[in-house]
LOKOLPA-568947 format. One record per residue (C-alpha): residue number from 1; residue in one letter; x, y, z. Coordinates in pm, whole numbers, plus 50000, padded with zeros to 5 digits. Example, Ala and Ser with C-alpha at 12.3 -4.5 7.8 and 13.67 -1.06 7.14 Angstrom:
{1,a,{51230,49550,50780}} {2,s,{51367,49894,50714}} 
This chain:
{1,m,{16568,11593,21174}} {2,s,{16790,11905,21238}} {3,i,{16641,12153,21522}} {4,p,{16723,12509,21436}} {5,e,{16762,12609,21799}} {6,l,{17018,12358,21853}} {7,e,{17227,12405,21574}} {8,p,{17419,12698,21708}} {9,v,{17499,12440,22012}} {10,k,{17599,12191,21767}} {11,k,{17831,12418,21576}} {12,q,{17989,12508,21906}} {13,m,{18066,12159,21995}} {14,d,{18212,12100,21651}} {15,s,{18447,12380,21709}} {16,g,{18604,12197,21998}} {17,s,{18412,12409,22275}} {18,l,{18348,12247,22595}} {19,v,{17938,12230,22659}} {20,f,{17879,12060,22979}} {21,a,{17510,12162,23011}} {22,i,{17226,12284,22841}} {23,y,{16935,12474,22977}} {24,l,{16632,12440,22745}} {25,a,{16369,12728,22819}} {26,g,{16068,12594,22667}} {27,g,{16000,12280,22413}} {28,d,{15919,11922,22428}} {29,d,{16023,11601,22461}} {30,f,{16134,11616,22116}} {31,i,{16368,11881,22175}} {32,a,{16506,11782,22513}} {33,n,{16588,11420,22350}} {34,g,{16774,11621,22053}} {35,a,{16969,11812,22320}} {36,l,{17055,11475,22467}} {37,e,{17179,11336,22150}} {38,l,{17402,11587,22108}} {39,m,{17540,11596,22455}} {40,e,{17596,11221,22399}} {41,a,{17781,11234,22073}} {42,d,{18014,11476,22253}} {43,l,{18062,11267,22549}} {44,k,{18152,10959,22319}} {45,k,{18465,11155,22233}} {46,t,{18601,11071,22578}} {47,s,{18365,10802,22719}} {48,t,{18336,10421,22604}} {49,v,{18015,10351,22825}} {50,i,{17755,10612,22852}} {51,t,{17455,10600,23104}} {52,t,{17152,10812,23084}} {53,e,{16929,10916,23376}} {54,r,{16623,11125,23353}} {55,l,{16526,11280,23643}} {56,d,{16212,11519,23718}} {57,a,{16235,11818,23936}} {58,e,{15878,11929,23954}} {59,p,{15774,11712,24259}} {60,a,{15761,11946,24587}} {61,k,{15966,11648,24747}} {62,t,{16161,11578,24431}} {63,e,{16506,11371,24467}} {64,a,{16650,11502,24142}} {65,w,{16908,11747,24261}} {66,a,{17029,11482,24519}} {67,r,{17064,11242,24279}} {68,l,{17237,11472,24045}} {69,g,{17490,11528,24353}} {70,e,{17544,11205,24388}} {71,i,{17621,11154,24014}} {72,a,{17869,11436,24013}} {73,i,{18087,11282,24319}} {74,n,{18083,10938,24210}} {75,v,{18393,10969,23941}} {76,p,{18419,10633,23774}} {77,m,{18746,10439,23771}} {78,f,{18716,10362,23389}} {79,d,{18597,10609,23126}} {80,d,{18232,10587,23173}} {81,g,{18031,10894,23118}} {82,t,{17668,10992,23251}} {83,l,{17398,11200,23079}} {84,v,{17143,11352,23297}} {85,l,{16817,11486,23175}} {86,i,{16593,11687,23442}} {87,t,{16306,11820,23337}} {88,g,{16038,12034,23523}} {89,c,{16269,12314,23624}} {90,g,{15995,12554,23609}} {91,k,{16085,12916,23601}} {92,g,{16435,12839,23677}} {93,e,{16409,13074,23980}} {94,k,{16607,12870,24208}} {95,l,{16952,12730,24200}} {96,p,{17003,12404,24370}} {97,s,{17304,12365,24618}} {98,e,{17389,12044,24422}} {99,l,{17367,12230,24071}} {100,k,{17589,12526,24214}} {101,r,{17854,12309,24343}} {102,m,{17883,12105,24008}} {103,i,{17926,12444,23825}} {104,s,{18182,12581,24069}} {105,s,{18404,12256,23971}} {106,w,{18216,12028,23683}} {107,p,{18281,11692,23681}} {108,p,{18423,11592,23345}} {109,h,{18225,11232,23331}} {110,v,{17888,11426,23337}} {111,r,{17653,11634,23070}} {112,l,{17351,11781,23184}} {113,v,{17032,11912,22995}} {114,l,{16755,12110,23185}} {115,t,{16448,12196,23107}} {116,g,{16245,12496,23204}} {117,n,{15935,12705,23097}} {118,r,{15914,12917,22803}} {119,k,{16079,13275,22847}} {120,s,{16303,13147,23166}} {121,e,{16623,13183,22933}} {122,t,{16725,13471,23140}} {123,s,{16663,13306,23473}} {124,p,{16895,13252,23755}} {125,m,{16938,12904,23668}} {126,a,{16955,12960,23291}} {127,k,{17228,13235,23348}} {128,a,{17425,12990,23580}} {129,i,{17418,12714,23331}} {130,k,{17603,12960,23071}} {131,e,{17919,12944,23304}} {132,v,{17961,12588,23159}} {133,g,{17711,12557,22867}} {134,v,{17427,12732,22704}} {135,a,{17092,12835,22751}} {136,v,{16845,12795,22465}} {137,a,{16515,12980,22402}} {138,v,{16291,12735,22231}} {139,a,{15980,12897,22054}} {140,d,{15682,12750,21952}} {141,l,{15631,12702,21612}} {142,k,{15430,12920,21427}} {143,d,{15152,12825,21237}} {144,r,{15374,12893,20869}} {145,a,{15698,12716,21005}} {146,a,{15481,12453,21154}} {147,q,{15318,12373,20809}} {148,t,{15672,12428,20644}} {149,l,{15781,12135,20871}} {150,v,{15499,11915,20794}} {151,e,{15563,11939,20400}} {152,r,{15930,11906,20459}} {153,l,{15860,11562,20645}} {154,a,{15626,11444,20383}} {155,a,{15876,11476,20134}} {156,e,{16140,11318,20321}} {157,n,{15939,11007,20395}} {158,k,{15845,11025,20024}} {159,i,{15479,11102,20017}} {160,t,{15295,11379,19915}} {161,l,{14992,11578,20096}} {162,a,{14641,11679,19947}} {163,p,{14544,12021,19973}} {164,g,{14466,12116,20330}} {165,v,{14628,11796,20495}} {166,s,{14914,12010,20651}} {167,f,{14654,12186,20852}} {168,l,{14416,11934,20941}} {169,i,{14739,11763,21083}} {170,l,{14822,12044,21280}} {171,d,{14490,12103,21388}} {172,l,{14533,11752,21530}} {173,v,{14858,11736,21705}} {174,g,{14961,12085,21719}} {175,p,{15306,12246,21703}} {176,d,{15498,11984,21887}} {177,r,{15759,11886,21676}} {178,g,{15747,11499,21814}} {179,s,{15379,11467,21755}} {180,i,{15390,11605,21387}} {181,e,{15709,11384,21308}} {182,a,{15496,11073,21454}} {183,a,{15186,11160,21273}} {184,v,{15399,11211,20928}} {185,t,{15579,10885,20969}} {186,a,{15243,10710,21054}} {187,l,{15100,10821,20731}} {188,a,{15413,10722,20527}} {189,d,{15415,10378,20709}} {190,y,{15100,10348,20591}} {191,l,{15068,10472,20217}} {192,g,{15398,10370,20146}} {193,p,{15671,10573,19898}} {194,g,{15494,10755,19626}} {195,g,{15145,10764,19841}} {196,k,{14936,11061,19870}} {197,a,{14742,11151,20202}} {198,t,{14411,11285,20214}} {199,a,{14189,11392,20508}} {200,e,{14040,11024,20518}} {201,n,{14353,10873,20595}} {202,l,{14423,11064,20867}} {203,q,{14105,10900,21043}} {204,g,{14223,10619,21283}} {205,l,{14592,10716,21184}} {206,v,{14637,11039,21378}} {207,l,{14479,11101,21709}} {208,r,{14387,11435,21826}} {209,s,{14664,11508,22069}} {210,r,{14671,11867,22044}} {211,k,{14639,12027,22400}} {212,s,{14605,12395,22463}} {213,n,{14874,12618,22651}} {214,p,{14734,12768,22970}} {215,w,{14789,13120,22801}} {216,d,{14608,13034,22457}} {217,l,{14265,13117,22566}} {218,d,{14368,13447,22734}} {219,e,{14549,13540,22408}} {220,a,{14257,13493,22198}} {221,i,{14037,13686,22430}} {222,s,{14283,13965,22426}} {223,n,{14292,13952,22015}} {224,r,{13913,13937,22018}} {225,n,{13942,13626,21820}} {226,l,{13577,13485,21936}} {227,k,{13634,13181,21673}} {228,l,{13980,13074,21815}} {229,a,{13849,13128,22198}} {230,i,{13534,12910,22119}} {231,k,{13761,12642,21956}} {232,i,{14001,12634,22246}} {233,a,{13734,12628,22538}} {234,t,{13493,12372,22379}} {235,r,{13776,12134,22324}} {236,d,{13916,12172,22661}} {237,v,{13557,12084,22774}} {238,e,{13527,11815,22552}} {239,d,{13857,11631,22643}} {240,a,{13794,11691,23016}} {241,k,{13673,11387,23250}} {242,d,{13442,11624,23402}} {243,p,{13311,11872,23130}} {244,k,{13106,12090,23375}} {245,s,{13392,12119,23647}} {246,q,{13627,12223,23326}} {247,a,{13371,12462,23212}} {248,i,{13350,12655,23557}} {249,r,{13717,12659,23579}} {250,i,{13703,12822,23205}} {251,m,{13462,13058,23322}} {252,y,{13676,13161,23638}} {253,g,{13958,13219,23424}} {254,v,{13775,13443,23164}} {255,n,{13627,13626,23438}} {256,r,{14000,13690,23601}} {257,h,{14147,13789,23253}} {258,a,{13842,14041,23223}} {259,r,{13908,14163,23560}} {260,n,{14279,14214,23438}} {261,l,{14173,14377,23119}} {262,l,{13963,14640,23298}} {263,i,{14241,14706,23553}} {264,a,{14477,14753,23241}} {265,c,{14255,15007,23074}} {266,d,{14255,15191,23385}} {267,l,{14641,15205,23396}} {268,v,{14697,15303,23064}} {269,k,{14446,15571,23106}} {270,q,{14642,15686,23420}} {271,r,{14953,15663,23224}} {272,v,{15135,15488,23471}} {273,d,{15484,15322,23412}} {274,d,{15545,14969,23313}} {275,k,{15674,14861,23655}} {276,t,{15380,15019,23841}} {277,a,{15152,14866,23595}} {278,m,{15318,14505,23647}} {279,k,{15315,14553,24018}} {280,s,{14944,14641,24042}} {281,l,{14848,14298,23827}} {282,n,{15121,14104,23995}} {283,l,{15264,14019,23675}} {284,s,{15626,13876,23658}} {285,w,{15730,13917,23286}} {286,p,{15714,14249,23095}} {287,f,{15580,14080,22792}} {288,m,{15259,13998,23007}} {289,w,{15196,14358,23077}} {290,e,{15282,14432,22696}} {291,r,{15003,14210,22583}} {292,l,{14757,14340,22823}} {293,r,{14828,14696,22760}} {294,k,{14778,14601,22360}} {295,a,{14440,14438,22434}} {296,t,{14332,14737,22584}} {297,s,{14288,14937,22260}} {298,r,{14027,14632,22150}} {299,y,{13779,14695,22444}} {300,t,{13617,14953,22610}} {301,h,{13556,15030,22975}} {302,h,{13177,15008,22923}} {303,e,{13228,14655,22781}} {304,l,{13397,14503,23053}} {305,v,{13233,14665,23324}} {306,t,{12908,14526,23151}} {307,f,{13050,14197,23111}} {308,l,{13170,14164,23479}} {309,n,{12828,14276,23612}} {310,q,{12695,13989,23489}} {311,a,{12970,13746,23684}} {312,v,{12717,13632,23959}} {313,d,{12410,13535,23729}} {314,t,{12687,13375,23503}} {315,d,{12801,13183,23814}} {316,l,{12472,13055,23907}} {317,r,{12398,12917,23527}} {318,f,{12741,12753,23549}} {319,k,{12697,12571,23875}} {320,r,{12307,12508,23876}} {321,g,{12202,12511,23537}} {322,n,{12135,12197,23292}} {323,v,{12277,12368,22990}} {324,a,{12549,12160,22793}} {325,p,{12904,12296,22920}} {326,a,{13024,12347,22580}} {327,v,{12717,12550,22499}} {328,l,{12795,12758,22823}} {329,v,{13137,12874,22772}} {330,t,{13063,12946,22393}} {331,d,{12770,13191,22558}} {332,l,{13021,13323,22790}} {333,l,{13306,13413,22530}} {334,t,{13060,13542,22297}} {335,r,{12910,13775,22561}} {336,l,{13265,13907,22631}} {337,i,{13413,13918,22267}} {338,g,{13126,14029,22074}} {339,p,{12962,13803,21807}} {340,g,{13068,13839,21444}} {341,r,{13458,13874,21602}} 
């Protein structure tokens, strides 16, 4: 299956341009593996034997960069090549010395794929990679695009989907492309060519693997979408090993976001510039302030103050009460966002 974000990279390689490294800002394992496949095809032009190493840069005491440095300086005697995938590069704020040395004089036997957070395509690491390769911003699949992908994969696997099944698949597995492909493939294997997938077929074949992004609940609150906010929060509680502790974490997050919205209301009223507003809220990226600024038009100062004045009582209810955690987070969100939203 082709990956739209990687198509320009493929064309660049096909034209003869050297791409030694790819920095992926966002995406999942499916995207990372797609980038590795591109690199492998390119490396095969000069290498007969190719080794792949997968490293993780996220742990505090990671040895990923040291290992990358070793791979770079150990030039093979024959025409061997090495593919390296390093995940967990975070915001890409730091450029490790090993990577910096490689960029200054790239070893031709190495191809590298790095994965970082969404919105990190302008980070120092991504900018440095552009000297020897490309930085790719990988967007989450939007609802319609994700549904189109489900339908296209179904057609490719020679099955049809009953009305609403594509939506149910996405509700179960989310916008992760690899999970979507696995779900449709499982249905195709079960039904066979010409089969028609119904909601009943999903039971036992497609398990719920969709995980909320850390920012999903904040966005639902900012948009005053009560139905979506409750869905995200209750699922997080249901999936947690300790539902009560998870509900308490959600409460703290909701209260924090409400306080940020209140501060943002005051900043908008004062007509401060964007830079000052971001500093006041300790925000790293302009889009974060833009979302908060837009959200202030959906809430009044009085609503937010009233909600936050109940924070102490809410804390006691969550920690000492015997009410089901899912009920507690539902009540919390309803009091903030408002019923009927």
